N, C-alpha and C positions, 0 to 999 in steps of 0.2 A: 441631491441636496446641493444647495448653492449657499455661498457665504459672501456677504458684502462687507466692505471696510468703509467706515464713515468717520470723518474728522469733524467732531462737534465744534461749534463756535461759541465763544464767550462764557465757557464753563471750565471747571477744573479738569474734567476728563479730557484726554488727548485723542483717544481712538476707541471706536466701537467695532467689534467683529461679531456680526449676527448671521447665524446659519438658519436656513429655513427650508421647508419642503411642503409643497401643496398648501401654502399660506399658513403653515404652522411653524412657530419658532422652535428650533431644535437645540440651539446653543447661543449664549450671549457671553462675550468676553469684553470687559471694559477696562481700559488702561488709563490709570490716573483717577483722580476724584476721591471721594470718600469711600474707602474700601468696604467697610461693613454694610453700609446702605446700598452700595451698588452691587455687591454680591447678592444681597437679599433680592433686589429688583431683578437681577439676572436670573436667579433661581425661580422667582415667581413667573417670569415671562416664558420659561421653557414649557412647551406644550400648549401655549396660548395662540389663538388665532390672531394673525397680524392686525386685522381690522379692529378687533376687540382691544388689543394692546394700544393701538393708536388712540382710540377713543378714551381710554383710561389715563394716558400719559400726556396727551397734548394740552398745552396751555398752563402746565404747572410752572410756577415761578420760584426762583431761589434768590434770596437777598444776597447770597454770595457770588452770584453770577456777575460778570462785568457790566451788563446792561440792566440788571434787575428785572428783565422781561422774559427770561428763559431759565432753564434748569437742565440737569443731566437727563431726567425723565422726558422733558419736552424735546430735547435734542434726540433722544432715542426714538420718539414718535416721528421726528423728521427723517431719521435714518430708515425707519420702517416704511414711510411713505415713498421712499425711492424704490422699494420692492414692488409696490402695487401699481 
């Protein structure tokens, strides 16, 4: 199992810690951001194939992001892209 640490940009979250094995997400810890929503997203991602997670999360926008062009889920997809 490998764990990456990713620093998202332009969103409320400050850090993602994503563990994976054989392209399957095994654990997600998100520091900062909207706790309930991000706990739910983390829970849903566990057991998911990395490619499937990227396709579901990329491009989601949040009006609360600094640029209005990204979101915590979109930033998670960027973090996952560093794995593949």
